[in-house]
Legacy VTK file of the C-alpha trace (Angstrom):
# vtk DataFile Version 3.0
C-alpha trace
ASCII
DATASET POLYDATA
POINTS 104 float
16.607 -4.114 31.076
14.925 -1.474 29.367
12.454 1.005 31.018
9.218 0.209 31.675
7.885 3.242 29.387
9.943 1.350 26.489
8.769 -1.943 27.321
5.007 -0.869 27.444
5.518 -0.053 23.620
5.693 -3.800 22.565
2.645 -4.606 24.681
0.599 -1.463 23.180
1.494 -2.911 19.903
-0.020 -5.994 20.644
-3.265 -4.927 22.590
-5.230 -3.734 19.547
-7.263 -5.755 17.060
-6.406 -3.623 14.032
-2.795 -3.924 15.002
-2.849 -7.615 15.232
-4.635 -7.749 11.783
-1.813 -5.776 10.512
0.908 -7.870 12.043
-0.938 -11.011 10.395
-1.004 -9.303 6.818
2.731 -8.865 7.369
3.287 -12.388 8.014
3.308 -13.274 4.442
5.968 -10.787 3.650
6.557 -6.902 3.089
3.551 -4.850 2.236
3.203 -1.451 0.858
0.787 0.933 3.082
-1.779 1.111 0.202
-2.000 -2.603 0.245
-2.573 -2.727 3.942
-4.765 0.157 3.922
-7.849 -1.292 1.834
-8.673 -4.569 3.581
-8.334 -2.958 7.036
-10.992 -0.339 6.406
-8.826 2.395 7.423
-8.106 5.823 6.258
-4.782 6.967 5.761
-4.267 8.547 8.912
-5.613 5.777 10.746
-3.283 3.335 9.199
-0.375 5.708 9.968
-1.498 5.970 13.507
-1.232 2.146 13.804
2.033 1.857 11.859
3.703 4.344 14.229
2.904 2.464 17.154
3.977 -1.126 15.469
7.252 0.625 14.368
7.817 2.265 17.707
7.226 -1.171 19.526
10.222 -2.582 17.107
8.003 -5.294 15.861
7.643 -3.577 12.372
10.216 -1.789 10.309
9.605 0.576 7.241
11.192 1.860 4.253
10.178 4.370 1.934
10.031 3.795 -1.653
8.990 6.832 -3.923
5.973 8.168 -2.073
4.936 4.797 -0.605
6.119 3.417 2.675
6.684 -0.174 2.842
6.406 -2.259 5.912
7.687 -5.772 7.190
7.948 -7.641 10.383
11.362 -7.401 12.115
12.971 -10.425 13.237
15.062 -8.610 15.968
11.853 -6.904 17.196
10.024 -10.324 17.537
13.071 -11.664 19.149
13.144 -8.703 21.658
9.300 -9.236 22.391
9.663 -12.824 23.349
12.552 -12.311 25.518
10.625 -9.389 27.145
7.498 -11.571 27.970
9.793 -14.434 29.100
11.401 -11.811 31.448
8.701 -10.208 33.000
6.594 -13.580 33.472
9.396 -15.772 34.917
10.004 -15.705 38.513
13.251 -14.168 39.648
14.396 -17.448 41.055
13.925 -19.251 37.747
15.304 -16.649 35.508
19.178 -16.933 36.132
21.248 -14.713 33.500
19.546 -15.672 30.457
16.602 -13.259 30.670
18.271 -10.258 32.078
19.682 -8.877 29.119
16.369 -9.304 26.696
16.721 -5.827 25.229
20.363 -6.706 23.695
LINES 1 105
104 0 1 2 3 4 5 6 7 8 9 10 11 12 13 14 15 16 17 18 19 20 21 22 23 24 25 26 27 28 29 30 31 32 33 34 35 36 37 38 39 40 41 42 43 44 45 46 47 48 49 50 51 52 53 54 55 56 57 58 59 60 61 62 63 64 65 66 67 68 69 70 71 72 73 74 75 76 77 78 79 80 81 82 83 84 85 86 87 88 89 90 91 92 93 94 95 96 97 98 99 100 101 102 103
């Protein structure tokens, strides 16, 4: 299991309405920061702040293309988040081995 500090990053990413809206935008595919910024009514620094939290959580990955950063949902990040939620909300007696290695 990961540390509580590392695990908390996933939930921090999910506990803000703007970050949830960003995740919703990314469901339709990769987006440039410039595309995300406008409908979210965020400054560049505001968007950067939220994207750092999303990337640190593993739910979103980024790539640089020229001066722009492009973001997309991470399948492995999503899978880890689901496993983490199951692991921390399933009583130990019900867990068995399948949830004990959720961060692998």
